[in-house]
N, C-alpha and C positions, 0 to 999 in steps of 0.2 A: 366680676363677682362669680361668674360661672367657673373661672379658673380656680377660685378658692373653694367653691362648693364641691367640685368633682373629687378632689383628694379626700375631703371630709366624708363624702358618701362612700368612697372606696374603703376608707378606714372603718366606717360603720359596717359595711358589708363583711369585712374581714372579722370584725368583732362578733357580728351576728353568726357567722359560720362557726367560730370557735365556741360560742355559747350554745349553739344548736347541738354541736357534738357533745358538749358537757352535759346538756339536759338529757341527751340520750344515754350517755355512758353512766352517769351517776346512778339512776334507778336500776339500770340493767346490772351493773357491777355490784351494787349493794344487795340486790336480790340474789344474784348468783353466789355471792359470798355466804349467804345464809341458807342456800338450798340444801336439802338433805337427800341422801341416797335412799331413804325409806320414806315413802309418801305417807302423809298424815291421813287419818281415817275420814276427816271432813271432806276430802276430795276423792273418795272411793270411786264414785261414778266417773270422774275424770281419769283415774288410773285404768279402769276397765276400757274406757273409750280410746284413750291415747296410747297406753302401753299394751293393753291386751287386744286392742282393736275390736272390742265388743260393742254390741248395740245397746245404748242407753237411751234410745229415742233418736229420731232423725235430726233433732236440733243439735247445734254445737258440733256437727260432724267435721267442721273445718279445723277443729283443734288437732285432730290426728294428722291432717294434711300438713299443717304448719309445723307440727313437731317432728314429722317424718325425717327431715334432713338432720336434725339433731340426734336421732337414734343411730345414725351412722358414725357418730363421733365416738371413738374408743376410750371414753372416760367414764368411770364410775358405773353405777347401775343404770338400768333403763329408766327407772323413776327419776334419777338425778338428771339424765339427759333431757327428759321431758320437762322437768322443772326449769332447766336452762332455756328451753323454748319460751316458757312464760316470762323469764327474765328478759329475754331479747324483746319480747312484745312490750314489756314495761318500758324499755328504752324507746321503742317506736312511739308509744303513747306520750312519753316525755317530750320527744321531738315535735309531735303534733301540737301539744299544749304550748310549747314555746312559739311555734309558727303562728298559732291562733292569737296568742297574746301580742306578738309583735305586730301582726296585721291590724289588730284592734287598736293598739296604741297609736299606730301610724295614722288612723282616721281621726284621732283626737288632737294630735299635735305633731310638729315635725320630729322626725326620728333623731334621737341622740343616743350616745353610748350609755348614759344613765337609764334611759328608757329600755334599752336592750337588756341591761342588767336586771331591771324590774321584771321584764318578761321571763327571764331565767329564774328569778326568785319565785314567781307565781307557778311556773312549771314544776320546779323541784319541791315546792311546798306541798303540792298535790301528790306527786309520784313518790315521794319519800315518806308519806304518811303511813300510819300503821295499817289502815284498811287496805290501801293500795298495795303495800308490800306483802301482806298476808296472801293475797291472790297472786302476786308476782313470783313468790317462791314455791308455788304449788303446781302439781301436775294437773293439767286441764283447768287452770284457774280462769278468772274472768277477763284476763288481759286482752284477748283477741276481741271480745265484745266491746271493750273500751275503745280499742283502736277503730273498730268499725263504726262506733257511735260518733267518734270525733272526725274521721276522715272526710265525710261529705262536707261538713261545715268548714273544715280546714281548706278544702279545695275552693269553696265559694269565697271565703274571706281573702284568699290569696289573689283571686281575680278581681275583687272589689265588687262583684255582683254574681248572680247565677248565670254564668256565661253559657249560651246555647252550645258553643263548641265543646264545653265540658259535660254536656248532658249524658253522653254514653258512659263516661267515667262515673258520673254521679249515679246514674241508674245502676251500674254494676255495684258500687259501694252500698247503695240503699238495699238492693236485692240481697247482697251478701249479709247485711245486717239483719234483714228480715228472716233469712234462712238460718242464721245463727241463733237468734232469739227474738221473738216478736216485739218485746219491749225495747230491745236495742234498736230495731228498725223503726219503732215508733218515735224514739228520740231523734234518730237521724232524719226522718221525714219532717218531724215537727220543727227542727232547727232550720232546715232548708226553706220550709214554707214561711216561717217567721222572717227569715232573711229576705226572701223574695218579695215580701209585702212592701218593704220600703226601698227597694231597688228598682232599676229600670226593667220593665217587662219586655221579654223578647218578642220580636215581630213574628207573625205567622209564617213568613217565608223562612225565617231562621229555624223555626220549629220543624217545618216540613223537611228541611235538609238533614236534620239529625234524628228523625223519627225512627227509621229502621235501625241505625246503630244503637239507639237507646233501647229499643225493644230487644235487640240482641244482647245488650248489656244486662237487662233485667233477666232474660232467660239464663244467661251464663251465671248470674249471681244466685239464682234459685236452684242451679244444678246440684250443689252439695246436698240439699235436702232430698232431691230425687235419687241421687246416687246412694245415699245412706239407706233409703228404703229398698233400693234394688240390691244392695249388698246384703241386707238382712235376709231377703228372699232367696238369693242365689248362693251365698257363701256360708251364712250361719255364723258360727263362732260363739264366743261367750255372749249370751243374750239374757238380759234381765226381762222380767215379765212386765214390760211397759209398752205403751202405745207410741206412735210416732211423735206426739206432742207432749211426751212426758217432761215434767219439770219445765213447762213452757215459760214460767216466770223466773227461772233460775234454780239451780241445784242448791239445796239448803244446808246439808250437814245437820248439825244440831241447832242451827239458828231458829229462832221462834217462827211459828207458822204465819203470824200476822204482825205487822208493824203497829206499835202502840202510838197513840196520839203524840205528835211532836218528836217521833223517833228520828226522822231524817234531820230535823234541826239539831237534835242532840248529837247526832253523828257528826254533822258539820262543825258544831262547836267543839266537840272533842278532838276532831282531827285537825282543824284549821285554826280554831281559836276565835275569840270575840273580835280581835283587831282585824283579821282577814275578812270576817263577815261584814264588819262595819265599812271597810274599804270597798267591798263588793257592792254594798248598798249605795256608796258614794258614786259608783259608776252610773247609776240611774240619774243622778243629778247632772253628771257630765253629759250624758246622752241627751238630756233635755236642753242643755245649753249649746251643744255642738251637733248640728243636724247630720253631719257626715258620719257621726259615730252611732246614730240611732239604730240603723239596721243591724250592725254587728252586735251591739249590746243586747238588742231584742232577741237575736238568734241564739247568742250564748246563754242568755237568761232562760230561754225556752228549754235548753238542756237541763237547767236546774229544776224547772217545773216538772219535766218528765221524770226526774229522779223521785220527786214527791209522788207523782202518779204511779210510777213503777212500784214503789214501796206499798202503795195502797192495793196494788194487784198481786202482791206477794213476793216482790224481789227481796232477797235476804239482806238484812242489815247487820249481820254479825251476831255473835262474836266469831263464829266458825267460818262463815261464808259471807261474801259481799257481792251483790249483784252488779253486773256490768253497767246497767243504767245508773245505778247509785254512784258508782265510781266515776262515771262520765259526768254526772252532776256535780260531784265533788271537784273534779278538775275544772268544770265550767265556773264554779264559784271562785276558784283561784285565778282563773283568767280574768274574770270581772274585777277581782281585787287589784289586778295589775293596773287597770284604768284608774282606780282610786288612788293607788300608790303614785302613779305618774302625776295626777292632778295635785296631790299633796306636795310632792317633791318640786314640781314646777312653781307652785305658789310660794314655797319657801325660797327657791332660787331667784325668783323675780322680786322678792321683797327688797325695798330700798333700805337695807341695813348693812353694816359691815359684815363681811364674811358670809354673805347669804349663800353664795355658791358652795362654799365649804360646808355650811350647815346642811345644805341639800344632800351633799355627798355623804355626810355623816348619817343622815336619815336613811339613805340607801343601805349603808353598812348595818344599821340597826335592823332594817327589814330582812337582811340576810340571815339574821338569827331565827327567822320563822322556819325555813327549811332545815336549818341545823337542829332546831328543837324537834322537828318532825323526825329527822334521822335518828336522833338520840332515843326518842320514844319507840321508834320501830325496832332499833337494835335491842332495846330492853325487852320488848314484847316477843320478838323472834327468839331471843335467847331463853325465854321462859318456856318455849314449846317443848313438850316431852318427846323429842325426836326419836327416842328409842322405844317409845310406847308401842307403836304398831309392830315392831319386830318382836318385842317381848310377848305381845298378845298372840301373834302367830305361833310362837314357840310353845306357849302354854296351851293354846286351843287345840293344836294338832299334834303336839309332841307325844301325847299318851295314846293316840289312836293307833290301832294295830296296822301293820303293813297290808297294803292292797285293800283297805276297807272302802266300803261305799258309805258316804255320809248323807243321811237323810236330812234335808233342810226344810223346815216347816214355815219359815218366815222370809219375805223378801229382804228385810233388814239384814238378816244373817247371810243370805245369799249374796247380797252386794258386797259384804265384807269378805266373804270367801272368794268371790271372783276377783276382787281387788288384790287379795293375797296371791291368787294364782297368776294374775297378770304381772305382778312384781316379782314372781319367783319364790314366794314364801310358802305357798301351798304345795305340799309334797306331791311329786309327780305320780306316786303310786296310789294316791287317793282319788276317788271319784265323788262328785257332789250331785245328788239327785234332788231337784226342787219339787217337793211333794205338793206344794201349793199351785203348781203349774204342770201337772203330769201330761197334759196334751201339748205342751210347748216343745220346741226343738231341743232344749237342754235335756229334758227327760227322755225324749226319743233317742237322743244320742247315747245316753247312758244305757238304755234298753238294748241298743245295738251292741254295746260293749259287753253287757252282762245279760244273756238270755234268761238267767234264773230269776230276774226281776219280773218276768211276765206274770207270774201268779200274783205278785204284790200289786201290780198295775191292774190286773183283772179285778181283784178285791176292791181296790179303790174306785174303779169305774162303776162297780155294781152297788156297793154299799158305803163307800167313803171310809170304810174301816178295814184294816188288814186283818187276816186270820193269823193266829199263832203259827199254824203250819207253814204259811207262805213265808213268813219272816224266818222261821227256823230252817226252812229249806235253803234259803240264801245264806244264813249265818253258818250252816254246817259246812259250806264250801268256801265262803268268802266273808270276812268280818263285816259287821254292820255297826255304824256309829250314828247316833241320833239324839234328839231330846224327846221327851214324852209329849204327845199331843193329847190334850184333855178330851178330845172327841173320841179317842180310841178306847178300846176295852181296857178295864182296870187290870186284867190279868197280864197284859203286855208290860205294864210298869214293873212287875216283879222280875222280868228278864233283863232289866237295865242296871248296869253298874257304872257309876261315874268314872269318866276318863278325861282328864283335862277339863274343858268347858262343855264337853259333850258326854255321852254315855255309850258304852259298848252294849250291844244286844247279844245276850248269851242264848244258846240253843235251849237251855233248861232254866226254869226260874231259880233265882238266887236268894239266899237268906239275907236278912237285915245286916248280919255281921259282915257280909261281903261288901255291902255298900258303906258300912262304917269304916272298914279298912281303906276303901277307896277315897273316902272323904279325908281320912288321916293323911293319905299320900298326897292329896291335893292341897293340904294346908300351906305348905311352903310356897307353892306356886301362887296361891291366893294372896299371900302376904306380899309377894313380889309385884303382882298386878296392882294391888291396892296402893303400894308405895310409889309406883311409877304413874299409874293412870289416874288414880283418885286422890292425888295430893290435895291437901286442904288449901283453899285459896286464902291469901292474906292480902292486906292493903298493898304490900310491896310486890306480891306476885298474884294479881287477880286472875291470871289465866293459867295457873299451874296445872290444872287437871285437863284431861282429854275427854271432852264431853261425848264425842261420837263413840269412842271405845267404852266409856262408862255405860252408855245406853245399850250397846250390843252385849256387853258383858252382863249387865243387869238382866237383860232379856233371857240369856241362856241360863243364868243361875236361877231366875224365876221359874223357868221351865223345869229345872232340876227339882226345885222345891215342890212344884205341883206333882211331878212324878213320884217323889217320895211320899207325898200325901196319898196318892192313888195306890201305892204299894203297901200302905198301912204301916209305914216306918215312923210311928209317932215320936219315938225317942230321938230321931234324927232331924225332926222338923225345926226345933229352935236353932240348931247349929246351921242348917241350910238357910234359914231366914237371916241369921246373923251374917252369913257370907254375902248376902245381897246388900247389906247396909252401907258399906263403903262406896258402892257404886250408885245406890238409889236409896237415900235416907228416907225413912217413913214410907216404904213402898206399900201401896194399898193392897196388892195381891198377897204379899207376905203377911201383912197384918190380918187379912181376911182368912188365910189358911190357918194361922195360929188361933184365931178366934173360933173357927169351925172345929178345930181339933180339941179346943178346950170345952166346948159346949156339947160335944157328941162323944159317945162311947164306941160306936162302931166305926165303919170306914168313913173317911172324910170325902164329902162330895166335891169334886173339882170340875165337873162337866162344864160349868159356866165360867171358869177361871182361865181365860185365854192369856198366856204370857205376853 
């Protein structure tokens, strides 16, 4: 019997290796094929962190480290190379999901080639889903977080228990997960704890032997967080006005700030379908009947529960961004579904009816349709992305700004977009950006070092938070200024502004309303192009046609323009400026309020409380 079993095991191992490679290559190649040379605005923070090596918080610093080798590949833009790094990580996550499913299935029943095929179906069903692929094609996506959430449990499942010999490696993985994102570390720790509850506990002697290496692993895993803080202090670079724990629950893009009730369940149903969820629930029945499977099923199920918990703490659930804990939970559901698939297939194969084995094989082939459907949905969704939207926005926003201008930025939202443009090479080298909301930060101090004429402006802001006309005119006489109007500023400054692209040029002398009308006429063609590409109307066939992040930042800048026109008493231009906002923010409350105040008052429109 041993002579017969050995060749079968060897064949199974060969099939397992081939399927492991397939589970890694399919999501990686699928994502790489849909990667774009221009990063989408939903991942602006990732672009700044990975491509521009800027500080967006000490979390997720590992993204830049992992993407660094890809930046040396002479292919496409830097954003494209960084996106390839996310694609490779998607392949690693696919391989981990296959290994986890294979190990879990082996605890339920003897390994067969059909069982290996089911593990591959489960892996690809998750990694080819829309949510997974959106992050896999993006710069600084959530793929590294997914890998770090799965790696500790994969190590434990491969050993059949939480082996003390693996404690240093597990400590390293858990610490890396915690330093990447707290919720990712929470999922990694929770799954290991759940697995260890139902497995043999290590002896105290075994723990003592690995104590020091485990502590070293923890320290090494937390090093990226410390190094990110040190780099901010010593090197500087592009820095957003954020603290070390910024976006601790995940970077959002335009995803909602809070998950609605049942949002995670809706995501799982939309990405995996009712059949996969039903098969995942069936794994609980299998675990109740097969004692050897209970520890693994409980541990993988814990990853699912952490996805629900992470969403309650603010992990994004789409449509722009998906948090790493949520994607890890989605993968865990697919792994659990593999147990249900295997039990279903084995029940059919062992039924005493003709062609039972052939019927079981046909069921496996039917289940292959699940990842195929996921791939089809992902291809459709990724094809709908307005990949040229960010490039067009950069052209319209900066194209009309004069050479060597200093751009005053009043909002962190706009500053993030500008820094992402600079990191990807779209922000013109001759322009400088001054964050007026953080004049004490390193970004503003760096601009002051480049342009000493800004000293008087900074002095005014430090004393009264309002610049003098003389201070701005002194700079504008030597070097162009571009900005949007800040309602807290004196109304007289608004008359110096003339629209240029999405910003406005500050002229040394006040300008007439006719100058602003001519500028709006010149902007009309660019506005139409932006609305056509960024603010496409969503349809049932193309529900994701618009770019919500660029819609938001465009509406913000146009809203500031409207407030500036109201402050400069250009009443006849207000309806036109309000209409420009409509494609990007229908029924905008500030636009409505400006028009209402203009209609009920005869004098100047009060805009002090209207913050764009």
